[in-house]
BAFI-3210 file (N, C-alpha, C; in Angstrom, 3 decimals, decimal comma, padded with zeros to 6 digits):
// residues 194
n [1|2|3|4|5|6|7|8|9|10|11|12|13|14|15|16|17|18|19|20|21|22|23|24|25|26|27|28|29|30|31|32|33|34|35|36|37|38|39|40|41|42|43|44|45|46|47|48|49|50|51|52|53|54|55|56|57|58|59|60|61|62|63|64|65|66|67|68|69|70|71|72|73|74|75|76|77|78|79|80|81|82|83|84|85|86|87|88|89|90|91|92|93|94|95|96|97|98|99|100|101|102|103|104|105|106|107|108|109|110|111|112|113|114|115|116|117|118|119|120|121|122|123|124|125|126|127|128|129|130|131|132|133|134|135|136|137|138|139|140|141|142|143|144|145|146|147|148|149|150|151|152|153|154|155|156|157|158|159|160|161|162|163|164|165|166|167|168|169|170|171|172|173|174|175|176|177|178|179|180|181|182|183|184|185|186|187|188|189|190|191|192|193|194]
n.u [168,220|165,938|166,912|165,043|162,799|163,687|163,688|165,052|165,955|165,857|168,601|170,544|172,050|175,129|176,724|178,666|177,695|174,833|171,701|170,738|168,641|165,433|163,344|160,526|157,242|154,142|150,916|148,428|145,549|141,948|139,534|140,525|141,710|139,388|137,406|134,801|133,513|132,788|130,391|127,881|127,388|124,398|121,742|119,543|117,232|116,943|115,890|112,718|110,900|108,796|106,104|105,726|103,276|100,029|097,372|094,216|091,183|088,121|085,058|081,786|079,322|075,682|073,769|076,039|078,331|079,969|081,749|082,981|084,029|086,150|087,819|088,288|090,029|092,201|092,920|093,558|095,709|097,636|097,848|097,796|095,359|093,718|090,870|090,241|088,070|084,761|081,812|078,497|075,288|073,568|072,029|071,462|072,874|074,845|075,362|077,159|077,134|079,331|082,476|081,886|079,297|075,791|074,961|073,132|070,684|070,273|067,997|067,847|067,003|070,201|072,192|075,722|077,713|080,272|082,753|084,969|088,276|090,706|092,401|094,545|096,815|096,875|097,816|100,521|102,982|105,398|106,150|106,925|108,747|106,657|104,094|100,985|099,501|097,492|094,004|093,094|091,511|089,244|086,507|084,176|081,021|079,213|075,747|073,158|069,575|066,752|065,067|066,648|067,630|070,486|072,589|075,265|078,073|079,976|081,191|079,456|078,904|077,509|077,559|075,606|075,539|073,423|073,241|075,758|078,808|081,512|084,851|087,782|090,920|094,007|096,715|099,063|102,297|103,498|103,493|104,730|104,121|103,667|104,246|102,938|103,990|103,166|105,365|106,769|105,095|104,794|105,487|103,182|102,469|100,515|098,308|095,438|094,093|095,833]
n.v [-041,416|-042,710|-045,061|-046,389|-046,851|-048,699|-052,097|-055,133|-058,330|-061,064|-062,072|-064,874|-068,071|-069,603|-071,894|-074,717|-076,442|-075,838|-075,710|-074,071|-071,369|-070,551|-067,691|-067,028|-068,503|-067,251|-067,533|-069,539|-068,189|-068,082|-070,796|-074,110|-076,346|-078,436|-078,322|-077,396|-079,454|-081,154|-082,974|-081,099|-080,922|-081,913|-080,739|-082,113|-080,596|-078,890|-080,188|-081,152|-083,529|-085,991|-087,120|-090,151|-091,207|-089,636|-087,713|-087,520|-085,831|-086,871|-085,726|-086,819|-086,396|-086,020|-088,884|-090,042|-092,674|-094,011|-095,853|-096,181|-093,638|-093,687|-095,484|-094,363|-092,048|-093,644|-095,108|-092,835|-091,351|-093,397|-094,756|-096,851|-097,317|-096,395|-096,389|-094,037|-092,620|-091,925|-090,184|-089,346|-089,472|-092,424|-093,381|-095,888|-099,306|-102,104|-105,056|-107,803|-110,760|-112,288|-113,235|-114,881|-114,558|-113,852|-110,768|-108,411|-105,819|-102,873|-100,468|-097,133|-094,100|-094,102|-093,636|-093,293|-095,105|-096,312|-096,760|-098,993|-100,102|-101,126|-100,603|-102,070|-100,872|-101,995|-104,493|-103,827|-104,402|-105,232|-108,437|-109,957|-112,639|-115,397|-113,975|-113,601|-113,113|-110,444|-109,676|-107,729|-105,834|-104,732|-103,978|-102,856|-101,814|-100,072|-099,437|-097,244|-097,245|-094,962|-095,483|-096,733|-099,267|-101,590|-102,166|-104,213|-105,272|-106,661|-105,010|-105,438|-104,285|-101,309|-098,064|-095,642|-092,286|-090,433|-087,859|-085,284|-086,936|-087,589|-088,451|-089,548|-090,459|-092,145|-092,307|-094,209|-095,634|-098,778|-100,720|-102,657|-105,828|-107,675|-110,233|-110,162|-111,409|-111,995|-111,575|-114,277|-116,240|-119,221|-120,128|-122,006|-123,755|-125,599|-125,194|-123,719|-122,180|-120,540]
n.w [021,623|023,925|026,275|027,876|026,322|024,308|023,171|024,577|023,779|026,297|028,263|027,473|028,476|027,312|027,964|028,247|030,107|030,529|028,619|025,865|026,401|025,855|025,059|027,202|026,374|024,984|026,766|025,338|023,850|023,952|023,197|024,024|021,438|019,766|021,677|021,007|020,184|022,173|024,220|025,648|029,193|030,914|032,990|035,300|035,811|033,777|031,709|030,493|032,112|031,271|033,554|034,841|035,890|035,822|036,886|035,980|035,245|034,112|032,584|031,954|029,826|030,030|028,720|027,453|027,071|029,645|029,954|027,338|027,067|028,992|027,934|025,457|026,202|027,208|024,712|023,164|024,277|024,553|026,896|029,856|032,535|035,654|037,725|040,105|041,437|041,376|040,559|040,334|038,316|036,829|034,117|032,813|033,030|032,291|033,769|035,108|037,001|037,478|035,649|033,601|033,622|032,552|030,835|032,418|031,990|033,802|034,604|035,249|037,143|038,859|041,580|041,487|043,422|043,263|040,995|039,923|038,637|036,092|032,872|030,896|028,391|025,204|026,391|027,445|029,604|032,124|033,225|036,027|037,473|038,588|038,935|037,919|034,536|034,121|033,190|030,270|030,929|033,616|035,168|037,725|039,264|041,589|042,293|043,426|043,835|043,602|045,782|047,809|047,084|046,531|043,791|042,376|040,456|037,870|035,202|032,226|029,835|028,264|030,218|030,916|031,271|033,305|034,248|034,760|034,927|037,025|036,774|038,432|037,110|037,055|035,011|033,192|032,012|030,702|032,888|035,710|036,524|039,442|041,851|045,072|047,951|051,294|054,148|055,738|054,654|053,158|049,616|047,795|045,077|044,582|046,128|046,396|048,126|049,593]
ca.u [166,972|165,916|167,281|163,834|161,879|164,182|163,348|166,020|165,579|166,334|169,880|170,659|173,391|175,525|177,902|178,648|176,786|173,531|171,290|170,301|167,189|164,446|162,393|159,259|156,274|152,939|149,879|147,473|144,319|140,699|139,295|141,390|141,482|138,334|136,479|133,613|132,658|132,598|128,957|127,450|126,595|122,813|121,210|118,081|116,322|116,954|115,083|111,611|110,772|107,485|105,847|105,215|102,011|099,381|095,982|093,244|089,700|087,323|083,677|081,197|078,301|074,477|073,630|077,386|078,698|081,022|083,069|083,516|084,726|087,163|088,493|088,748|091,062|093,445|093,544|093,922|096,887|098,314|098,368|096,825|094,619|092,952|090,003|090,364|087,307|083,764|080,373|077,362|074,051|073,632|070,723|071,329|074,014|074,829|076,297|077,203|077,428|080,433|083,037|081,211|077,699|074,824|074,872|071,663|070,603|069,510|067,293|067,745|068,179|070,936|073,345|076,920|078,218|081,744|083,240|086,481|088,847|091,845|092,604|096,007|096,726|097,458|098,718|101,882|103,354|106,625|105,495|107,792|108,631|105,621|103,089|099,970|098,948|096,101|093,203|093,509|090,767|088,402|085,758|083,199|080,293|078,075|074,865|071,985|068,117|066,254|064,505|067,821|068,319|071,895|073,051|076,682|078,696|081,116|080,577|079,326|078,466|077,527|077,071|075,125|075,591|072,062|073,641|077,157|079,552|082,989|085,857|089,423|091,638|095,364|097,243|100,491|102,680|104,194|103,525|105,484|102,976|104,489|103,282|103,125|104,063|103,530|106,683|106,567|104,143|105,503|104,634|102,694|101,592|099,405|097,341|094,606|093,408|096,793]
ca.v [-042,246|-043,040|-046,417|-046,957|-047,307|-049,867|-053,551|-056,054|-059,797|-061,730|-062,775|-066,236|-068,437|-070,548|-072,471|-076,225|-077,207|-075,340|-075,669|-072,647|-071,208|-069,770|-066,719|-067,814|-068,453|-066,741|-068,435|-069,670|-067,450|-068,785|-072,278|-075,292|-077,079|-079,339|-077,944|-077,133|-080,505|-081,911|-082,809|-080,200|-081,555|-081,471|-080,950|-082,759|-079,462|-078,115|-080,906|-081,313|-085,006|-086,414|-087,937|-091,473|-091,193|-088,465|-087,621|-086,930|-085,809|-086,757|-085,484|-087,471|-085,739|-086,922|-089,645|-090,635|-094,123|-093,861|-096,849|-095,937|-092,585|-093,955|-096,370|-093,461|-091,504|-094,620|-095,422|-091,620|-091,109|-094,649|-095,042|-097,673|-096,406|-097,025|-095,516|-093,668|-092,042|-091,772|-089,781|-088,747|-090,226|-093,295|-093,776|-097,304|-100,009|-103,496|-105,656|-109,320|-111,162|-112,878|-112,853|-115,740|-114,599|-113,232|-109,559|-107,786|-104,286|-102,132|-099,286|-096,240|-093,680|-094,597|-092,789|-093,943|-095,281|-096,504|-097,370|-099,489|-100,905|-100,639|-101,067|-102,124|-100,426|-103,134|-105,457|-103,433|-104,506|-106,148|-109,655|-110,483|-114,177|-115,723|-112,946|-114,185|-112,211|-109,845|-109,392|-106,622|-104,755|-105,121|-102,859|-103,071|-100,869|-100,191|-098,468|-097,352|-096,695|-093,929|-096,139|-097,504|-100,680|-101,437|-103,028|-104,304|-106,124|-106,442|-104,082|-106,196|-103,639|-099,878|-097,552|-094,364|-091,219|-089,684|-086,610|-085,189|-088,111|-086,984|-089,483|-089,168|-091,486|-092,369|-092,927|-094,462|-096,385|-099,881|-101,096|-103,874|-106,716|-108,208|-111,025|-109,961|-112,576|-111,458|-112,142|-115,537|-117,084|-120,075|-120,061|-123,313|-123,712|-126,621|-124,933|-122,542|-121,581|-119,843]
ca.w [021,951|025,443|026,704|028,291|025,273|023,574|023,608|024,131|024,267|027,630|028,022|027,275|028,570|026,107|028,442|027,881|030,926|030,423|027,487|025,338|027,097|024,970|025,922|027,593|025,287|025,482|026,963|024,128|024,037|023,228|023,630|023,653|020,296|019,887|022,830|020,881|019,843|023,195|024,420|026,957|030,357|031,168|034,147|035,340|035,977|032,559|030,432|030,873|032,119|031,117|034,466|034,512|036,192|035,588|037,416|034,842|035,347|032,933|032,823|031,014|029,466|029,794|027,531|026,849|027,652|030,590|029,666|026,027|027,345|029,504|026,979|024,362|026,886|027,117|023,383|022,337|024,768|024,359|028,231|030,710|033,476|036,787|038,091|041,496|041,851|040,514|041,072|039,176|038,202|035,969|033,672|032,916|033,033|031,830|034,500|035,070|038,576|037,329|034,305|032,773|033,901|031,470|031,204|032,762|031,735|034,947|034,205|036,418|037,504|039,873|042,241|041,218|044,652|043,154|039,755|039,969|037,660|035,383|031,572|030,401|026,870|024,120|027,179|027,321|030,750|032,485|034,094|036,881|037,722|039,727|038,694|036,822|033,823|034,247|032,060|029,516|031,624|034,470|035,737|038,643|039,610|042,537|042,204|044,396|043,398|044,774|046,978|048,565|046,679|045,886|042,781|041,899|039,673|036,746|033,845|031,035|028,641|028,377|031,317|030,318|032,299|033,416|034,481|034,715|035,764|037,132|037,140|038,584|036,949|037,042|033,738|033,347|030,794|030,925|034,503|036,292|037,068|040,317|042,781|046,380|049,189|052,744|054,782|056,599|053,954|052,005|048,270|047,457|043,806|044,494|047,115|045,709|049,293|050,383]
c.u [167,200|166,069|165,922|162,813|162,346|163,936|164,442|165,612|166,398|167,613|169,669|171,987|173,841|176,738|177,624|177,866|175,341|173,130|170,845|168,959|166,429|163,591|161,088|157,954|154,926|151,888|148,951|145,960|143,105|140,536|140,144|140,894|140,513|137,345|135,077|132,607|132,417|130,994|128,893|126,866|125,238|122,509|119,928|117,153|116,121|116,065|114,028|111,492|109,084|107,130|105,368|103,807|101,308|097,959|095,146|091,779|088,987|085,687|082,751|079,814|076,905|074,072|074,881|077,626|079,904|082,093|083,631|084,532|086,111|088,299|089,065|090,056|092,381|093,877|094,110|095,561|097,894|098,737|097,305|096,325|094,195|092,034|090,074|089,267|086,000|082,435|079,516|076,086|074,232|072,198|070,456|072,787|073,907|075,663|076,400|077,574|078,847|081,263|082,424|079,672|077,151|074,734|073,339|071,768|069,766|069,343|067,118|066,590|068,799|072,003|074,626|077,739|079,833|081,678|084,804|086,975|089,996|091,669|094,204|096,126|097,840|098,194|100,203|102,168|104,695|105,948|106,762|107,645|107,523|104,400|102,428|099,606|097,819|095,409|093,470|092,672|089,468|087,690|084,480|082,427|079,360|077,226|073,834|070,795|067,875|065,500|065,373|068,347|069,657|072,100|074,595|077,061|079,796|080,439|080,630|078,958|078,606|077,010|076,699|075,012|074,093|072,141|075,285|077,853|080,936|083,871|087,398|090,058|093,156|096,010|098,766|100,819|103,521|104,414|104,318|104,337|103,904|103,486|103,931|103,126|104,323|104,837|105,909|105,506|105,066|104,651|104,403|101,764|100,575|098,070|096,773|094,111|094,433|096,401]
c.v [-042,630|-044,574|-047,129|-047,440|-048,305|-051,201|-054,349|-057,494|-060,114|-062,098|-063,952|-066,753|-069,477|-071,152|-073,914|-077,062|-076,911|-075,302|-074,303|-072,489|-070,245|-068,906|-067,545|-067,445|-067,760|-067,811|-068,372|-068,865|-068,259|-070,049|-073,116|-075,863|-078,191|-079,292|-077,946|-078,322|-081,270|-081,737|-082,083|-081,089|-080,984|-081,690|-081,384|-081,825|-078,772|-078,658|-081,333|-082,928|-085,262|-087,365|-089,236|-091,918|-089,822|-088,620|-087,131|-086,916|-085,738|-086,582|-086,057|-086,787|-086,454|-087,678|-090,199|-091,783|-093,751|-094,581|-096,376|-094,634|-092,750|-094,778|-095,385|-092,599|-092,418|-094,876|-093,901|-091,266|-092,351|-095,119|-096,273|-096,746|-097,044|-096,051|-095,250|-093,231|-091,706|-091,209|-089,297|-089,591|-091,074|-093,433|-095,351|-098,152|-101,375|-104,209|-107,069|-109,767|-111,912|-112,674|-113,665|-115,598|-113,691|-111,922|-109,112|-106,300|-103,878|-100,796|-098,376|-095,166|-094,107|-093,536|-093,715|-094,105|-095,448|-097,273|-097,560|-100,190|-100,415|-101,325|-100,943|-101,714|-101,265|-104,207|-105,224|-103,381|-105,337|-107,277|-110,176|-111,905|-114,423|-114,913|-113,797|-112,940|-111,819|-109,789|-108,143|-105,483|-105,443|-104,067|-103,362|-101,801|-101,192|-099,078|-098,544|-096,586|-095,652|-094,351|-096,884|-098,819|-100,760|-102,462|-102,977|-105,428|-105,916|-105,805|-105,080|-105,540|-102,035|-099,439|-096,038|-093,527|-090,641|-088,415|-086,582|-086,367|-087,642|-088,266|-088,931|-090,474|-091,302|-092,953|-093,152|-095,437|-097,656|-100,291|-102,365|-104,726|-107,630|-109,212|-110,489|-111,041|-111,896|-112,218|-113,169|-116,609|-117,870|-120,154|-121,521|-123,347|-124,554|-126,036|-123,524|-121,816|-120,599|-118,314]
c.w [023,280|025,558|027,229|027,448|024,287|024,092|023,314|024,623|025,455|027,137|028,064|027,618|027,664|026,764|028,211|028,777|030,971|029,029|027,098|025,688|026,048|025,631|026,352|026,492|025,770|025,576|025,785|024,491|023,182|023,837|023,204|022,262|020,499|020,930|022,376|020,303|020,958|023,585|025,734|028,056|030,498|032,452|034,297|035,286|034,683|031,350|031,159|030,883|032,160|032,479|033,873|034,839|036,145|036,047|036,273|035,431|034,182|033,335|031,592|030,846|029,726|028,776|026,955|027,659|028,593|030,154|028,541|026,145|028,034|028,544|025,841|024,817|026,702|025,842|022,779|022,901|024,910|025,790|028,765|031,952|034,623|037,243|039,739|042,252|040,972|041,075|039,963|039,354|036,785|035,456|033,383|032,745|032,968|032,813|034,673|036,606|038,348|036,024|033,366|032,588|032,665|031,861|031,394|032,629|032,969|034,430|035,388|036,389|038,812|040,349|041,910|042,724|044,414|041,752|040,014|038,874|036,860|033,906|031,368|028,730|026,067|025,114|027,217|028,933|030,951|033,477|034,803|037,132|038,715|039,606|037,507|036,020|033,879|032,931|031,445|030,455|032,630|035,246|036,549|039,030|040,779|042,457|043,260|043,805|044,240|045,878|047,948|048,249|046,090|044,917|042,494|041,166|038,804|035,720|032,785|029,861|028,742|029,906|030,999|031,428|032,121|033,686|034,460|035,480|035,753|037,472|037,341|038,275|036,972|035,724|033,983|032,231|031,423|032,178|034,558|036,916|038,017|041,177|044,279|047,445|050,310|053,166|055,724|055,935|052,950|050,540|048,023|046,226|043,637|045,291|046,738|047,044|050,026|049,998]
res [m|d|s|s|s|q|h|f|p|p|p|t|l|t|t|a|n|q|p|l|m|a|p|p|t|k|n|p|r|g|r|p|r|g|s|k|n|k|p|k|s|t|s|l|l|s|q|p|v|e|p|s|v|k|l|v|t|i|n|v|a|p|g|m|d|v|m|e|t|i|l|d|v|a|r|r|d|h|v|s|l|v|i|l|n|a|s|g|m|i|k|n|a|t|v|c|d|s|p|q|g|v|p|t|l|l|i|g|p|f|s|l|f|s|l|t|g|f|y|l|y|n|n|q|y|a|l|h|p|g|a|t|p|p|p|p|f|s|f|g|i|k|l|c|a|s|h|g|q|v|f|n|g|l|i|g|g|s|v|i|a|g|d|n|v|s|l|m|v|s|t|f|r|e|p|n|i|c|k|f|i|p|e|g|k|e|v|n|n|n|d|n|n|a]
***
């Protein structure tokens, strides 16, 4: 038999000053014990993140109530919203000259100059110290008649589209309501003219 094909264990020393040496052990193969149960690290790019603010275009068909359409979007999606832009023709609108004013029905047709305002869904917001709680909604409108007369006021009822009305709104969830104080101004709670 050829001596090169025989396997001999490595030599060990057995002297009084040196411990018995064992042959080297094999490196373990595969995963370390328990590594399958560890949570996997996640990257921000791999998980879809829902944006906190969305831009939404709303088209209101002729004869439909513009305000009811806006509120339907907010209620359906459970979001607050603010109107960024509006254009189109209005058949008629109910407006007030003040929050406590008597509603007046304006019969058109009118060009929609501007529609401004916001709606807070279920009054869900964070109120910071010193800030005043806002009303749940507030909308204003400015209309122009065909002969150039301009009407404006707070919306006190329905606003009926005369032609297609296009709106750009921004929707958001749980806003923070803060009080802005310009630098150099002192806060005086007794002075309403500040």
